[in-house]
BAROLUM-314167 format. One record per residue: residue number from 1; residue in three letters; y, x, z of N, C-alpha, C, CB in turn. Coordinates in steps of 0.001 Angstrom, whole numbers. Atoms other than C-alpha are relative to their C-alpha. Glycine has a CB too. Example, Ala and Ser with C-alpha at 12.3 -4.5 7.8 and 13.67 -1.06 7.14 Angstrom:
(1 ALA (-1190 890 0) (-4500 12300 7800) (1200 900 0) (27 -992 1246)) (2 SER (-1190 -820 -60) (-1060 13670 7140) (1090 -770 730) (462 414 -1415)) 
// end
This chain:
(1 MET (-491 -955 -95) (83574 -113625 22535) (436 641 -1681) (-926 703 903)) (2 PRO (-169 -1028 1287) (84776 -111174 19639) (-407 1070 -97) (1061 321 -328)) (3 ILE (654 -1252 174) (83405 -108531 17757) (420 1136 893) (167 395 -1321)) (4 LYS (-237 -1312 83) (83177 -105279 19595) (-1078 575 -687) (220 582 1227)) (5 ARG (1255 -858 1196) (81720 -102632 17716) (331 1522 344) (340 -315 -2143)) (6 ARG (-399 -1495 -13) (83277 -99035 18140) (-225 18 1653) (1789 453 -687)) (7 LYS (36 -699 -1563) (82681 -96692 21511) (-42 1344 -57) (-1244 -369 908)) (8 LYS (380 -1111 -225) (83605 -93219 22020) (236 547 1417) (502 679 -911)) (9 LYS (5 -861 -980) (83114 -91168 24992) (954 630 305) (-725 694 -89)) (10 GLY (-888 -1141 -308) (86046 -89308 26686) (1093 -444 -858) (-576 1528 -317)) (11 LEU (-1313 -501 453) (88964 -89973 24207) (572 -1769 44) (-16 1056 -1801)) (12 THR (-340 1676 -393) (91167 -93228 24458) (-121 -105 -1414) (1663 -643 850)) (13 LYS (404 282 1893) (90343 -94910 21137) (1026 -1183 -228) (-2052 -706 -505)) (14 HIS (-858 1437 944) (92229 -96929 18656) (-1074 -1471 -394) (589 768 -1958)) (15 LYS (1172 877 -121) (91176 -100373 19017) (1009 -975 -1507) (-371 -928 2066)) (16 SER (-684 817 1638) (91794 -102543 15296) (-343 -1204 573) (-848 286 -1883)) (17 ILE (-295 1140 -265) (92166 -106053 15935) (591 -1090 -1356) (916 265 1090)) (18 LEU (-518 990 627) (91925 -108709 13314) (276 -1867 332) (-729 246 -939)) (19 LEU (-266 1742 -281) (93620 -112463 14080) (376 -691 -1680) (1767 -293 1343)) (20 VAL (47 911 1307) (93071 -115156 11050) (387 -895 791) (-1338 -306 -939)) (21 CYS (-455 1441 -579) (95395 -118098 11684) (-499 -1094 -978) (1720 -136 148)) (22 GLU (370 1375 874) (95238 -121515 10538) (2001 72 -640) (-742 -1976 1437)) (23 GLY (-1401 -783 642) (99210 -120965 10151) (361 537 -822) (425 691 355)) (24 LYS (-907 -1343 731) (100979 -119323 7461) (883 323 75) (234 173 -976)) (25 GLU (-1301 70 -86) (104157 -119309 9014) (-199 449 1561) (760 -1476 -462)) (26 THR (-19 -256 -1719) (104234 -119638 12782) (-472 690 917) (-290 -712 558)) (27 GLU (1410 -962 -321) (101277 -118247 13822) (210 1394 -295) (-1341 -410 -920)) (28 VAL (-99 -1156 505) (102166 -115101 11962) (1020 208 272) (-250 227 -1110)) (29 ILE (-1421 -739 -304) (105474 -114733 12948) (-144 222 1247) (1384 -758 -255)) (30 TYR (417 -107 -2010) (104817 -115232 16795) (-724 923 -223) (-940 -1340 1082)) (31 PHE (549 -1429 -89) (102033 -112806 16518) (564 1726 -348) (-996 -204 -782)) (32 GLU (-701 -1190 398) (103872 -110017 14875) (887 -316 568) (239 409 -1277)) (33 ARG (-895 15 -1124) (106526 -110792 17077) (-339 490 903) (364 -965 402)) (34 LEU (302 -608 -1461) (104461 -110027 19819) (-331 1453 -134) (-1277 -745 763)) (35 LYS (195 -1292 283) (103078 -107039 18183) (1067 1113 406) (-199 3 -1309)) (36 GLN (-1251 -869 -320) (106875 -105640 18193) (325 -20 1593) (1346 -596 -859)) (37 LEU (-604 -255 -1134) (107370 -106541 21587) (-1058 849 1187) (531 -1433 458)) (38 LEU (1341 -699 -623) (103869 -105333 22997) (-49 1712 -184) (-1433 -690 -865)) (39 ASN (70 -1292 285) (104045 -102173 21571) (-912 1802 112) (838 -85 390)) (40 LEU (1579 -655 -241) (100755 -100734 21617) (-320 1240 -911) (-1244 -1181 -390)) (41 PRO (458 -1167 878) (100384 -97383 20536) (-1376 155 -118) (482 1251 459)) (42 ASN (1503 308 419) (96422 -97755 20419) (-414 -1041 -225) (-844 292 720)) (43 VAL (877 1082 552) (96081 -100859 19133) (755 -163 -1399) (-78 -1484 1003)) (44 THR (-708 765 1083) (96972 -102287 15490) (-1091 -791 85) (454 647 -1472)) (45 ILE (127 1071 489) (96717 -105693 14732) (340 -445 -949) (210 -534 481)) (46 LYS (-773 1155 1122) (96761 -107776 11445) (-272 -935 109) (-99 -23 -1301)) (47 VAL (118 1363 -373) (97423 -110855 11634) (305 -653 -1751) (1302 -476 1447)) (48 ASP (426 751 1797) (96589 -112956 7915) (196 -1847 780) (-2622 560 -899)) (49 GLY (-654 1424 653) (98358 -116880 7622) (-1038 -497 -603) (1244 84 -1097)) (50 THR (1268 323 1269) (95553 -118717 5764) (376 -1148 -486) (-1681 -200 460)) (51 GLY (-21 1288 727) (96489 -122260 5346) (-1415 -969 95) (294 391 -1539)) (52 LYS (1201 546 25) (92983 -123183 6520) (-642 -194 1651) (-864 960 -975)) (53 SER (86 403 -1577) (91435 -124265 9861) (-1386 -245 -13) (929 -1370 590)) (54 GLY (1595 -58 -318) (87781 -125053 11440) (-441 886 -653) (-853 -1135 -275)) (55 ILE (958 -703 377) (84860 -123815 9729) (280 573 -1697) (-1265 -918 269)) (56 SER (-973 -1000 811) (87123 -122762 6528) (407 988 666) (1187 -537 -499)) (57 LEU (-687 -686 -952) (88881 -120846 8833) (-838 1138 -217) (124 -604 1447)) (58 LEU (1107 -929 -456) (85780 -119041 10390) (-631 1125 -1154) (-1210 -992 499)) (59 ASN (347 -462 328) (84498 -118738 7415) (897 1741 -1709) (-811 -1196 144)) (60 THR (-1129 -1375 586) (87485 -116551 5399) (456 1060 941) (1511 -567 -510)) (61 ALA (-752 -896 -806) (88097 -114608 8548) (-1355 649 43) (878 -497 1425)) (62 SER (1460 -789 603) (84127 -113387 7488) (-229 207 -608) (-911 -101 -85)) (63 GLY (-256 -718 1300) (84783 -112875 4488) (534 1001 178) (688 -566 -909)) (64 LYS (-297 -643 -611) (87298 -110997 5784) (-184 1618 137) (-257 -600 623)) (65 VAL (1211 -962 -524) (85433 -108852 7660) (-1117 994 -1014) (-958 -1049 770)) (66 SER (1380 -315 1211) (82668 -108500 4920) (671 1379 -874) (-334 -1743 -1448)) (67 ASN (-346 -827 773) (85137 -107064 2562) (1192 1036 201) (117 -668 -914)) (68 SER (-717 -755 -515) (87428 -105052 4852) (-648 1541 -372) (131 -443 1422)) (69 LYS (844 -1376 196) (86827 -101024 4585) (720 283 1781) (590 1423 -1790)) (70 LYS (-306 -322 -1427) (88352 -101173 7998) (-1149 -672 723) (1490 -539 514)) (71 ASN (944 310 -847) (86199 -101492 10965) (598 -1046 1035) (-529 1254 604)) (72 PHE (-1115 707 -1061) (87504 -104436 13691) (-806 288 1351) (334 -1934 -272)) (73 ASP (312 30 -1449) (86956 -104156 17258) (-151 -1095 274) (825 498 872)) (74 SER (14 1492 94) (87660 -107601 17194) (638 -802 -514) (49 -453 787)) (75 VAL (-229 578 1108) (88262 -110785 15161) (107 -1122 603) (-854 129 -1068)) (76 TRP (-246 1041 -87) (89943 -113468 15879) (36 -1672 -773) (673 426 250)) (77 ILE (-331 1425 1158) (90222 -117399 13953) (1003 -770 1079) (-1770 -1277 -555)) (78 ILE (-1248 896 -877) (93789 -119301 15744) (-193 -1378 -688) (1877 637 -233)) (79 PHE (-176 1159 -76) (93863 -122733 15228) (-217 -1023 964) (-388 -214 -728)) (80 ASP (-412 1448 -976) (94207 -126249 16334) (-455 -1280 -221) (1395 -337 -18)) (81 LYS (1008 1401 186) (92897 -129610 16713) (124 -597 -1554) (564 -1398 1186)) (82 ASP (-427 1512 1081) (94859 -131732 14393) (-630 -1060 -83) (-11 132 -1388)) (83 ASN (797 1236 -173) (93022 -134321 13080) (-1823 340 -65) (545 -1100 -1338)) (84 LEU (1426 -258 107) (89569 -132343 13023) (-1017 -517 637) (-197 1018 177)) (85 PRO (815 975 -477) (86511 -134385 13655) (-787 606 1287) (-938 -489 -1160)) (86 ARG (645 -911 -1104) (84900 -132723 16616) (-1391 383 -84) (95 -615 1267)) (87 ASP (1223 -499 378) (81432 -132592 14932) (233 1324 -780) (-756 -1040 -803)) (88 GLN (-302 -1041 615) (83065 -130134 12422) (1023 1201 1179) (764 -633 -1395)) (89 LEU (-568 -960 -924) (85187 -128292 15501) (-1384 396 1129) (1489 -789 820)) (90 GLU (1290 -516 -348) (81224 -128064 17125) (-406 1252 -693) (-975 -986 -247)) (91 LEU (707 -862 936) (80077 -126323 14226) (985 1336 -114) (-263 -818 -1515)) (92 THR (-508 -920 -549) (82894 -124125 14446) (-4 1047 1105) (547 -371 26)) (93 PHE (-358 -1144 -885) (83097 -122804 17607) (-1661 351 430) (1207 -487 1450)) (94 LYS (1282 -861 31) (79030 -122460 17342) (-381 916 -1159) (-1087 -865 115)) (95 LYS (598 -1269 1156) (78948 -120359 14194) (1174 627 318) (-317 -298 -1916)) (96 ALA (-789 -548 -844) (81917 -118579 15844) (-531 1035 846) (497 -898 668)) (97 GLU (795 -378 -1208) (80019 -117730 18657) (-1357 865 -675) (-475 -1522 949)) (98 GLU (1126 -329 548) (77017 -116717 16653) (174 1260 -902) (-504 -1143 -684)) (99 ARG (-831 -652 1128) (79565 -114462 14262) (422 1075 908) (1295 -929 -772)) (100 ASN (-667 -696 -992) (80641 -112780 17495) (1776 424 -570) (-1058 1414 316)) (101 ILE (-1067 -230 990) (84049 -113768 15831) (936 -873 1121) (-253 -635 -1836)) (102 GLY (-989 965 -1237) (86892 -115389 19362) (405 -1094 -901) (1640 855 787)) (103 VAL (-484 1226 617) (88103 -118645 18850) (1499 -88 971) (-1261 -1462 172)) (104 GLY (-1240 -34 -875) (91767 -118864 20015) (409 -1567 -608) (1271 1515 -314)) (105 PHE (303 1834 423) (92476 -123145 20148) (991 -721 973) (-1925 -724 419)) (106 THR (-1496 697 -993) (95209 -125256 20918) (-503 -1837 -318) (2313 585 -1069)) (107 ASN (106 1382 353) (95129 -129143 21325) (950 -235 728) (-1209 -808 185)) (108 LEU (-245 633 1024) (97458 -130705 19937) (-191 808 -1148) (1147 -519 85)) (109 CYS (-284 -1060 862) (98648 -128004 18088) (132 1550 314) (1064 -355 -484)) (110 PHE (-369 -1542 -444) (100228 -124273 18268) (877 -214 520) (259 1107 -863)) (111 GLU (-781 -206 -723) (103087 -125835 19696) (-65 -130 1266) (686 -418 -325)) (112 THR (658 423 -742) (101026 -126805 22360) (225 1707 817) (-1435 -752 -619)) (113 TRP (26 -1433 -697) (100933 -122823 23384) (1282 466 78) (-832 1085 -723)) (114 LEU (-1391 -390 -601) (104622 -122280 22645) (912 -413 1133) (700 -154 -814)) (115 LEU (-404 703 -1191) (105341 -124940 24681) (59 794 1938) (-1146 -1244 -161)) (116 LEU (726 -367 -1327) (103624 -123123 27350) (817 1528 651) (-1896 290 -419)) (117 HIS (-720 -1038 -128) (106163 -120552 26994) (980 -267 1169) (606 316 -1263)) (118 PHE (-974 351 -908) (108730 -122646 28839) (-671 -743 1219) (1060 -844 -702)) (119 GLU (369 934 -1050) (106573 -124953 31293) (-1672 -76 282) (587 -1452 -450)) (120 PHE (1255 -111 -339) (103586 -125424 32805) (-323 -1680 -685) (-251 408 1813)) (121 LEU (597 1403 -103) (101154 -128431 31745) (-971 10 712) (-396 -612 -1123)) (122 ASN (1467 266 -694) (98726 -130052 33681) (-1515 -522 -279) (240 -722 756)) (123 GLY (1364 622 869) (96871 -131661 31252) (-390 -1644 489) (-1573 1121 407)) (124 GLU (396 1104 -327) (97305 -135026 32646) (1025 -1051 -375) (-338 50 1292)) (125 TYR (-289 846 1042) (98931 -136340 29845) (-523 70 -1576) (1268 65 14)) (126 ASP (129 -536 1507) (98840 -136727 26026) (831 284 -224) (-342 -595 -1016)) (127 LEU (-1014 -326 660) (100987 -134720 24057) (-55 -544 -1718) (70 1515 243)) (128 THR (-155 81 1911) (102367 -135906 20463) (685 1079 -796) (959 -1321 -526)) (129 LYS (-731 -1095 598) (104360 -133662 18038) (1437 -147 70) (-368 171 -1357)) (130 THR (-1598 416 -584) (107016 -135628 18400) (483 237 1520) (197 -1616 -152)) (131 LYS (-149 -475 -1279) (106706 -135003 22278) (585 1339 89) (-1204 -26 633)) (132 LEU (46 -1879 -180) (106196 -131408 21771) (1388 367 -729) (-1615 996 -1033)) (133 HIS (-1516 -451 972) (109395 -130834 18935) (667 -583 971) (426 -666 -1768)) (134 LYS (-1282 425 -423) (111681 -133161 21503) (-93 1152 1520) (118 -2023 256)) (135 LYS (-202 -652 -1427) (110720 -130860 24545) (490 2029 -405) (-1992 -272 1080)) (136 MET (-329 -969 685) (111104 -127705 22185) (1761 317 -52) (-668 -315 -1294)) (137 SER (-1929 327 -133) (114486 -128850 21336) (791 34 813) (511 -1056 -175)) (138 ASP (-490 -85 -798) (115290 -129167 24364) (418 1366 859) (-540 -741 358)) (139 TYR (193 -1529 -334) (114260 -125525 25634) (759 599 -893) (-1433 592 -71)) (140 LEU (-703 -1105 575) (115785 -123774 22431) (1196 -100 -606) (-671 527 -811)) (141 LYS (-611 385 435) (118519 -125736 22079) (680 -177 -1472) (266 229 638)) (142 VAL (292 61 1498) (117675 -126038 18288) (-329 -956 36) (-825 776 -720)) (143 LYS (538 1123 223) (116523 -129037 16762) (-1445 653 -894) (1145 -1084 -792)) (144 TYR (1061 -601 796) (112582 -127446 16456) (-370 -962 -797) (-1128 540 704)) (145 GLY (623 574 1038) (110716 -128592 13551) (248 433 -956) (94 -1056 -146)) (146 GLU (-559 114 681) (113223 -128280 11167) (325 1852 -619) (919 -994 573)) (147 SER (-472 -1995 -162) (114001 -124258 12111) (-1488 429 168) (1226 715 1848)) (148 LYS (749 -455 -947) (110478 -123791 13721) (-667 1362 -693) (-1000 -1147 495)) (149 SER (-8 -1461 279) (109737 -120854 11285) (776 819 89) (-206 260 -863)) (150 GLN (-977 -1129 -63) (112782 -118930 11627) (-479 925 1061) (1479 -482 303)) (151 ILE (28 -873 -1075) (111948 -115487 12849) (1227 329 1607) (-68 1113 -889)) (152 ASP (-127 176 -1241) (114363 -115894 15288) (-443 -402 1241) (475 -294 -42)) (153 ILE (370 836 -733) (113635 -118655 16828) (-1405 307 853) (3 -1057 -795)) (154 ILE (1451 -729 -359) (110002 -117813 17305) (-172 1118 489) (-757 188 -932)) (155 GLY (-74 -1682 -735) (110745 -114099 18345) (684 -329 1249) (1038 1374 -944)) (156 LYS (-610 -772 -1129) (112924 -115256 21142) (-1286 -944 740) (1996 -162 483)) (157 ILE (766 886 -642) (110133 -117897 22074) (-1368 1137 554) (-406 -1381 -1149)) (158 ALA (1241 -1138 -375) (107353 -114678 21974) (482 934 1084) (-451 1030 -1367)) (159 GLU (-201 -1130 -1315) (109361 -112698 24597) (-394 -569 1167) (1532 510 309)) (160 ARG (541 962 -1327) (108289 -115533 26956) (-1380 409 367) (-83 -1720 -347)) (161 TRP (1519 124 729) (104630 -114568 26142) (-741 194 1821) (-513 1752 -1626)) (162 GLU (461 -72 -923) (103906 -113423 29967) (174 -1549 895) (515 1213 448)) (163 THR (208 1276 -1330) (104926 -116891 31539) (-1207 -822 -494) (1538 -1276 224)) (164 ALA (1132 1135 711) (102798 -118758 28398) (-1343 262 615) (-216 176 -1797)) (165 LYS (1793 -605 -572) (99405 -116739 29541) (-253 -498 1507) (-184 2102 119)) (166 GLN (355 1043 -913) (100113 -117871 33030) (-41 -1020 139) (279 -33 631)) (167 HIS (120 1676 46) (100443 -121191 32377) (-825 -397 -891) (1237 -778 -322)) (168 SER (1297 314 949) (97737 -121329 29864) (-977 200 779) (-241 843 -1290)) (169 GLU (809 -737 -188) (95627 -119201 31985) (-504 -1476 1634) (677 1933 137)) (170 ALA (-113 1209 -766) (96494 -122322 34994) (-578 -1362 -444) (1296 -179 178)) (171 LEU (489 1384 743) (95946 -125278 32589) (-1233 -218 -586) (766 -302 -1037)) (172 MET (1477 174 -251) (92426 -123924 32314) (-500 -81 1133) (-671 847 -451)) (173 SER (573 -118 -1318) (91788 -123492 35618) (-38 -1577 95) (912 922 1226)) (174 ASN (327 1779 141) (92878 -127258 35939) (-886 -1156 -973) (1206 -498 -252)) (175 GLN (769 675 495) (91002 -128640 33004) (-335 990 -936) (399 -1241 -350)) (176 ASN (788 -602 737) (88664 -126753 31012) (-487 -658 -1312) (-928 306 763)) (177 ASP (1153 1070 1890) (87740 -129317 27657) (914 136 -726) (-546 -2176 -202)) (178 ARG (-1090 160 1123) (89249 -128614 24550) (698 -668 -854) (-116 356 -536)) (179 TYR (-578 1574 786) (88662 -131599 23427) (1065 -1006 605) (-1263 -1043 -134)) (180 VAL (-940 1126 -468) (91416 -133113 25822) (1528 806 -68) (-468 -622 1749)) (181 ASN (-1252 -618 747) (95039 -132444 24803) (1200 -631 1722) (408 -1087 -2248)) (182 PRO (-875 -1422 72) (97423 -130589 26468) (-1765 953 382) (1807 172 1700)) (183 TYR (928 -636 -672) (94834 -127792 25995) (516 1020 -977) (-1568 -518 167)) (184 SER (-423 -857 1053) (95305 -124435 24888) (-805 1624 1083) (2213 -164 -382)) (185 ASN (313 -1068 -396) (93428 -120741 25265) (403 1002 -805) (-1128 12 226)) (186 ILE (-157 -1270 688) (95400 -118380 23727) (-267 1413 526) (1190 17 -348)) (187 HIS (-428 -1112 -612) (95987 -116485 26539) (-1497 1326 -17) (569 -615 1659)) (188 ILE (1176 -1144 -19) (92165 -115005 26049) (197 1061 -791) (-1314 -463 -422)) (189 VAL (-655 -656 1222) (93782 -113890 22516) (543 1509 537) (1358 -1034 -618)) (190 LEU (-879 -485 -628) (96404 -112207 24695) (-745 1493 795) (581 -1211 902)) (191 ASN (972 -1031 -736) (93733 -110157 27103) (-466 490 -877) (-1038 -376 895)) (192 ASP (222 -734 315) (92213 -108960 24807) (815 1186 -1612) (-1038 -582 190)) (193 LEU (-1423 -592 569) (95756 -107820 22731) (493 1440 866) (1317 -1324 233)) (194 ILE (-982 -394 -634) (96904 -106550 25680) (-973 950 1347) (1043 -1420 400)) (195 PRO (997 -825 -729) (94535 -103660 27473) (863 68 1829) (-183 1861 -1029)) (196 ASN (-296 -471 -941) (94410 -103673 30918) (1209 -1130 274) (210 1496 -141)) (197 LYS (-1225 628 -812) (96761 -106451 31863) (-368 -1469 216) (1511 109 -839)) 
// end
C-alpha cells in the first residue's frame, strides 16, 4: 500500500498524491486528464513520466519523495511488464512494499488498462500489442498507436474511467496473477485518488 503520512483530527484535509509513471506521454496525459475530470478540490495529484520501469522507476520515485519539500500522503509507481524479467519484477514489488510505495501495474502494457475503458477482459487469452492497438483503433475510429499520445484521444478514453475501474476490478476477481496477460490493477490507484468511490 502507498505511503500514508498525515492525519489531522476534525479537518477536511488536503490530500497530496505523487504518481511516477514509466511512460512519458500516454500515462501522463491520461492521469492529467483524469485530474481534470475528477475535479477534486481537496486532492493534489502530481504526475511525472520518467521513461524508466521496474526497480529504476521505484528508485526514481523514492528519490523524488526524499528530495521533495512536499509531504505526500501516498506515492505510486505505474508501469507495465513489457519485457522485464520476473526476478526484476519481484524485486520491484518487494522493495515498493518495503518503502510503502503503491504499484499500479499492467501486463502486457498500459494499453491493457486503456482497453478496459471499452471492454471487459476475462483473462482467458494473451493480448499482444498488435491486438491491443487493433481493438483500440476499432473503438476510437482512428489508428491507435500512430496518434496515441494525442491529448484529445487519451482524454476521450479517460472520460470512461468508471467503466475501466469496474472492468479492472472484475478482471482481478477472475484472476489475480499479475504475471498472466491480461492484467491490470490500475483501479486501486483510482481508489486512492477518489475518496469514497
